[in-house]
N, C-alpha and C positions, 0 to 999 in steps of 0.2 A: 330687436332684442327683447327676450322675455324678462320681465321685472324681477322674476325670482332667480335669474342666472346671473352669477357674479362676473362672468367673462363673456364677451361678445363671441358668437360663433364665426368661424372663418369661412368665407365664401369658397375658399379653395379646398376645404376638407369635405370630401363627399360622405364621410361616415355619418349615419344618422344620429341625432341626439334625442334621447328618450328621457323625458322628465317624469319621475313618479309623481302620480296624483291620484285622487279619488275619481269617482265617476260623476258625470254630469246627470241632471235629471233625465234627460232624453236617452241616457246610455243604460238606465236601470230598467229591469224588467220585473213587473209585478209578478210575485210567486218565486223569483230567483232566490236561492240560498247561497250564501257565502260563508265558507268555513275559513276562519281566520287562524293562520298558523304562523309561527310556532305558538304553543300554549305558553301559559305562564305558571311556573311553580310558586305557590304561596309560601312565604317564609315567615318565621317568628318576627324577624327584623321588620318585614313589611307590615305586619299587624301592629307591632308596637309603634313604629314610626307613624303610620297612618292614623292610628287611634290618638296618639299624642298630638300630632299636627292638627287634627280636626277637633281637639278638645273633648273627645269621647272617652271618658273615664270608666266605661262599663267594664266591671270586673271580669265579665266572661271573656274579654279580649286581653286583659292585662294581669290578672291574678290567678297564677297557676294553682295555688293552694285552694282558693275559693272555687275555681272552675272544676277541680277534681271532686268536689262535693255536689256538683249539678249533674242533671240528667245525661249530658254527653261525656262527662268525666274528664274533660280537658278543655283548654281555651279554644275558642272558635275564631276563625278569621271575621274581622269586621265586615259585615254585609254591605256597607258603603264602599269598602275597598273592592269587593267582588263586583258591585255595580260599575264602579268608576273603571275597573280593568276591563270589564266586558265592553263598555263603550269605547274605551281607549284602543282596544285591539282591533276594533273595526275602522279606525281612522284611516290608516294607510291604504286600505283597500276600497273604502267607500266615500270618505268625506274629506280626505287631505286636498286642500286647495280649492275644493268645490263646495264647502259649506259657507253660507252666509251667517246663520245663527242656529243655535238649538232652541226649539220652541217648547219642548216639554217632554217629560217622562211620565208615564202612566202605568197602571197595572203591573206594578213592580211586585215580584214574589220571590221568596227565598224558601223553596219547598224542602230543601235538605241542606245541612251545614257544609261548609268548606273548612278543612282543617289544615294546620301547618303541614307542609309537605304534599299536599294534593296539588295536582296541576289543573288549572282552569283552561278549558277550551271553549271558545265562543263561536256561535254561528249566528248570522244575521239573515232574516228573510224580509224581502221588500213586500210590504203589504199594500202600499198605494203610493202613487206618484202622480201629481196633477200640477197644472200651472197655478201660480199664485194669482188670485184675484186682484190684488193691489200692487204687485211688484213685478213690473215687466222683466222678462229675463230670468225670472226666478220661479222655483216651484216648491211645493210642499211635499215632503217624502215622509211616509210613515213606515217604520221598520220594527221588527220584533228581534231583540237580542235574546239568545238562549245560551246560558253557561252550563257546561257539564264538567264534572270531574273526570279523572283518568279511567274511572270505571263506567262512564256513560251516565251517571246519575245526574239528573238535572238539579243544579244548585241555585239557579237564579233565571229569572225572565223579566223582561221589561219591554214596554212599547215605547218607542222613541219617535217624536216628530221633529223634522229639521227643515229649515228653509235653506235650499240649495240652488246653485247656479244651473242654467241650461248651457249647453255648449256654446262657446263664442261664435258669433256669426263671421261673415266674410270681412267685417270691419276690424277684426283682430281680437285680441284678448281684452277681458274686462279689466 
């Protein structure tokens, strides 16, 4: 029985059971691009809640009157919300149940703003996948997340490095 399954599977039921998970290191192809759908429409509530929860009192996120006097003329989505949502949108397709640990984020950029009402679409490209030198059965995966709005404008990019599992061997799941 799989530890993640709450009920045992019946040996008399021939119906295949498919459990959603991410990909193991050995299933990833360097150069492959994954488009994560559906997108996520950014709301004013998302911006206010995220900014408040993270103690980010930047007026560009919370003060409509102040933001109206600034170059973009309105409040902008908190860029950390954008980054977190990009990473989060990749989980079910790439790292759900196959991630050991996130090792780092680098080269983070926000070349254009994301506004309330914009929809964020994320794509992940696998840049590198190699065995860990110190952790048998695990590998280091480097990926590039790119976030675009509904017009195709790149609003965020980040390089993410993660420690991930290789597929379980004949001895069963890890």
